[in-house]
C-alpha positions in Angstrom: 11.3 9.2 14.0 7.6 8.4 14.0 5.7 10.0 16.9 4.1 7.7 19.4 0.5 6.6 18.6 -1.9 4.8 20.8 -4.0 2.2 19.2 -6.2 -0.3 21.1 -4.3 0.5 24.4 -0.9 -0.4 22.9 1.8 2.1 22.0 3.4 1.8 18.6 6.7 3.5 18.0 9.7 3.1 15.8 12.0 3.2 18.8 13.6 -0.2 18.5 13.1 -1.1 22.2 9.4 -0.4 22.1 9.0 -2.0 18.7 10.4 -5.3 20.0 8.1 -5.3 23.1 5.1 -4.5 21.0 6.0 -7.0 18.4 6.1 -9.6 21.1 2.8 -8.5 22.5 1.1 -8.5 19.1 2.9 -11.6 17.8 3.4 -9.9 14.5 -0.1 -8.8 13.6 -0.7 -9.4 9.9 -3.2 -7.3 8.0 -4.4 -10.0 5.7 -8.0 -10.3 4.7 -9.6 -12.5 2.0 -9.7 -9.4 -0.2 -6.4 -7.9 1.1 -5.1 -6.9 -2.3 -5.8 -3.3 -3.5 -6.4 -1.9 -6.9 -6.8 1.6 -8.1 -7.2 3.7 -11.2 -6.0 7.2 -11.8 -6.1 9.7 -14.6 -9.4 9.6 -16.4 -11.7 7.8 -14.0 -15.2 9.4 -14.7 -16.3 6.4 -16.8 -15.5 3.8 -14.1 -18.1 2.1 -11.9 -17.9 -0.2 -8.9 -15.3 1.8 -7.0 -15.4 1.7 -3.2 -14.2 5.3 -3.1 -13.8 7.8 -5.9 -13.1 11.4 -6.6 -12.0 13.3 -9.6 -8.9 11.7 -11.0 -8.8 8.5 -8.8 -10.9 5.5 -8.0 -10.1 2.8 -5.3 -11.4 -0.7 -5.7 -10.5 -2.1 -2.3 -12.4 -2.9 0.9 -9.6 -1.5 3.1 -8.5 2.2 2.9 -8.2 5.0 5.4 -8.2 8.8 5.4 -5.5 10.7 7.3 -6.8 12.7 10.3 -6.6 15.9 8.2 -8.5 14.1 5.4 -5.7 15.2 3.0 -4.4 11.7 2.3 -6.1 8.5 1.3 -4.1 5.3 2.0 -4.5 1.7 1.0 -2.1 -1.0 1.5 -1.3 -4.7 1.8 1.1 -5.2 4.6 2.9 -7.3 7.2 4.4 -4.6 9.4 6.2 -5.7 12.5 5.0 -4.1 15.7 2.1 -2.1 14.4 -1.5 -2.6 15.3 -3.9 -1.0 12.9 -1.2 -0.4 10.3 -3.5 1.4 7.8 -4.6 4.1 10.2 -1.1 4.5 11.6 0.3 5.0 8.2 -2.4 7.5 7.3 -1.7 9.5 10.4 2.0 9.3 9.9 1.6 10.5 6.3 0.0 13.7 7.8 3.0 14.2 10.0 5.9 13.1 7.8 4.7 12.8 4.3 7.0 10.7 2.0 9.4 10.2 4.9 6.9 7.7 6.3 8.2 5.2 3.8 11.7 5.3 5.4 10.2 4.5 8.8 8.2 1.4 7.8 9.6 -1.9 8.9 8.2 -5.0 7.3 6.7 -6.1 4.0 4.2 -3.8 2.3 2.9 -2.4 -0.9 0.9 0.8 -0.6 -0.8 3.7 -2.4 -1.3 7.2 -1.0 -3.4 9.8 -2.8 -2.7 13.4 -1.8 -6.1 15.1 -2.3 -4.7 18.6 -2.2 -1.8 18.3 -4.7 -3.5 15.5 -6.6 -0.4 13.3 -6.5 -0.3 9.6 -6.2 2.5 7.9 -4.3 3.1 4.2 -4.9 5.6 2.3 -2.7 6.7 -1.1 -1.6 9.2 -2.6 0.8 12.8 -2.5 -0.1 13.2 -6.2 -0.5 10.2 -6.5 -2.8 8.4 -9.1 -0.7 5.1 -7.4 -1.5 4.6 -6.6 -5.2 3.5 -3.5 -7.0 2.2 -3.6 -10.5 0.9 -1.0 -12.9 -0.4 -0.7 -16.5 -2.0 1.8 -18.8 -5.3 1.5 -20.6 -5.9 4.6 -22.7 -5.9 7.7 -20.5 -6.4 5.6 -17.3 -3.6 4.1 -15.4 -4.0 1.2 -13.1 -2.0 0.0 -10.1 -2.4 -3.1 -7.9 -0.7 -5.3 -5.4 -1.7 -8.3 -7.4 -0.9 -8.9 -11.1 -4.2 -10.9 -11.8 -6.2 -7.8 -10.8 -4.7 -5.9 -13.7 -5.3 -8.5 -16.3 -8.6 -7.0 -17.6 -6.8 -3.6 -18.2 -3.7 -4.7 -20.0 -3.7 -4.3 -23.7 -1.8 -7.6 -24.5 -1.8 -11.0 -22.9 1.2 -11.5 -20.6 2.9 -14.8 -20.4 5.7 -15.0 -17.8 8.0 -18.0 -17.9 8.5 -18.4 -14.2 11.5 -20.8 -14.6 13.3 -18.3 -16.8 12.4 -15.4 -14.5 13.7 -17.3 -11.5 17.0 -18.0 -13.3 17.3 -14.3 -14.2 16.7 -13.1 -10.7 19.2 -15.7 -9.3 21.8 -14.5 -11.8 21.3 -10.9 -10.9 21.7 -11.6 -7.1 
C-alpha cells in the first residue's frame, strides 16, 4: 500500500475510503497540459539537442517531469489518475519507496517513463486497459519512446500507414 502523502493540504492514499473522499474533493484532477505528451530517447543520446533534461544515456523532451526525493529516479507521465493531486511528484516519491510496485498501486489511465539514474534502467508502463498509449521505435543506436505516435514519426525508418477501420475490426474480434 502506498504511504500517505500530503500535497496542497489534501491527503492522497490508496486506501479506498480516503481515495473516494479525495476524488470527490478534487473532482478527478486531470494532469493535462497543451504539451502533455512526453517523448524520450535512450541509448546513444550525445548527438541530440533540444532536450529539456539530459544525462548520459537518456534525454527527455517534455515540459513535465519530476525527480524523486532521493534524486535517483526521473519520472515523466501523461495521466488521469483518480484521487491524486500532483500525480507526477507523488509517483516520483512512491517510486523511491516502492520501486516497480508503484505500477500496481496506480488507479486510472496513464503512460509513464521512469529512469533509474543509479542502475541506468528505463521503465516504461501504461494502464492495464491501454487507455493511454505507449509507443517506441529505434533509429540506429538510439531508441525512442513516447505517449503519442506522431511524436515518433521523425525517428521511424519507414512510413507507417494504419488502416483504422481494419484495426478496429481486429481489436473488436480479439475482445
